[in-house]
C-alpha positions as CSV (number, residue, x, y, z in Angstrom):
1,X,239.1,62.1,205.9
2,X,241.8,59.5,206.9
3,X,242.1,59.4,210.7
4,X,244.7,56.4,211.4
5,X,247.6,58.9,212.5
6,X,248.8,59.1,215.9
7,X,246.7,61.2,217.6
8,X,250.1,63.4,219.5
9,X,252.2,65.7,218.3
10,X,255.5,63.7,219.2
11,X,254.3,60.6,217.4
12,X,253.6,62.7,213.9
13,X,256.4,64.7,214.3
14,X,258.4,61.5,214.2
15,X,256.5,60.2,211.2
16,X,257.1,63.5,209.5
17,X,261.1,63.2,210.4
18,X,261.2,59.4,209.1
19,X,259.3,60.5,205.8
20,X,261.7,62.9,205.2
21,X,264.4,60.5,205.9
22,X,263.4,58.1,203.3
23,X,262.2,60.7,200.7
24,X,266.0,61.7,200.7
25,X,267.4,58.3,200.4
26,X,264.9,57.8,197.6
27,X,265.8,61.5,196.0
28,X,269.4,60.6,196.6
29,X,269.4,56.9,194.9
30,X,267.2,58.9,191.9
31,X,270.3,61.2,191.4
32,X,272.6,58.1,191.3
33,X,270.5,56.3,189.0
34,X,269.8,59.8,186.4
35,X,274.1,60.5,186.7
36,X,274.8,56.7,185.8
37,X,272.4,56.5,182.9
38,X,273.4,59.8,181.7
39,X,277.6,59.1,182.0
40,X,276.9,55.2,180.1
41,X,274.8,57.8,177.2
42,X,277.8,59.9,176.7
43,X,279.9,57.1,176.6
44,X,278.1,55.5,173.9
45,X,277.7,58.4,172.1
46,X,281.9,59.1,172.3
47,X,282.6,55.6,171.8
48,X,284.9,55.2,168.9
49,X,283.2,53.6,165.8
50,X,285.0,50.1,165.1
51,X,287.3,49.9,161.9
52,X,286.3,49.1,159.0
53,X,288.5,45.8,158.5
54,X,290.9,44.2,160.8
55,X,293.8,41.5,160.5
56,X,293.9,39.1,163.2
57,X,297.4,38.4,164.5
58,X,299.3,35.4,165.4
59,X,301.4,34.5,168.6
60,X,305.2,34.9,168.8
61,X,307.6,38.0,168.5
62,X,306.7,39.2,165.0
63,X,302.7,38.1,164.9
64,X,302.0,37.2,161.7
65,X,298.6,38.0,160.1
66,X,296.2,35.2,159.8
67,X,292.7,36.2,159.1
68,X,290.9,39.5,157.9
69,X,288.0,40.3,159.3
70,X,285.1,43.2,159.0
71,X,285.7,45.7,161.7
72,X,282.7,44.6,163.9
73,X,283.4,40.5,163.2
74,X,283.2,38.4,166.7
75,X,284.9,35.6,165.5
76,X,288.3,37.8,165.3
77,X,290.4,36.9,167.9
78,X,291.8,39.2,170.7
79,X,295.3,40.3,169.1
80,X,294.4,42.3,166.0
81,X,294.7,45.8,164.6
82,X,293.1,47.6,162.4
83,X,293.7,48.0,158.5
84,X,292.0,50.4,155.8
85,X,290.5,49.0,153.1
86,X,293.3,48.8,150.3
87,X,296.1,47.1,153.2
88,X,292.7,44.5,153.5
89,X,292.6,44.0,149.8
90,X,296.2,43.9,149.6
91,X,296.3,41.2,152.2
92,X,293.8,39.3,151.1
93,X,295.3,38.8,147.5
94,X,298.6,38.1,149.1
95,X,297.6,34.5,150.7
96,X,295.8,35.9,154.3
97,X,292.7,34.2,154.4
98,X,289.1,35.6,155.0
99,X,287.0,34.9,157.6
100,X,284.6,32.2,156.8
101,X,282.1,34.0,159.1
102,X,282.0,37.9,158.1
103,X,283.5,37.2,154.4
104,X,285.1,40.6,154.2
105,X,286.5,38.9,150.7
106,X,283.2,39.0,149.4
107,X,282.4,42.6,150.6
108,X,285.6,43.9,149.4
109,X,284.8,42.5,146.2
110,X,287.5,39.6,145.3
111,X,285.5,36.7,145.2
112,X,287.8,34.9,142.8
113,X,290.1,34.1,146.3
114,X,287.6,32.7,148.7
115,X,287.9,29.0,146.7
116,X,291.3,29.2,147.2
117,X,292.9,28.8,150.7
118,X,296.4,30.2,151.9
119,X,299.2,28.5,151.3
120,X,299.9,26.1,154.2
121,X,303.7,24.8,155.0
122,X,302.7,21.2,153.7
123,X,301.4,22.6,150.2
124,X,304.2,24.8,149.9
125,X,306.8,21.6,149.7
């Protein structure tokens, strides 16, 4: 048997109090981490799904559309809004460029427009 504990009652009570204090601290930390994990998991489950398609918007008062992206494309800028499949197809056919990374034109079945870049100010003259 272990006999490395102090022989007197006062020191044994002190050790017991000290260990109870540490167990309470450990239990509180376990409870806090469990709550945090539960909240993170609930946040992941309740997070809205990304839109299927987004349109990247330019700078300025009217914020002209620049490019079409898949909803989860990381190349899209900060200024964008979701669009549905029909609007994405319509915008691609009107000359808005498709993202070269996520290739929404291919996914939307508009492969004949991928070789034709959108008209620029220089080519419109």
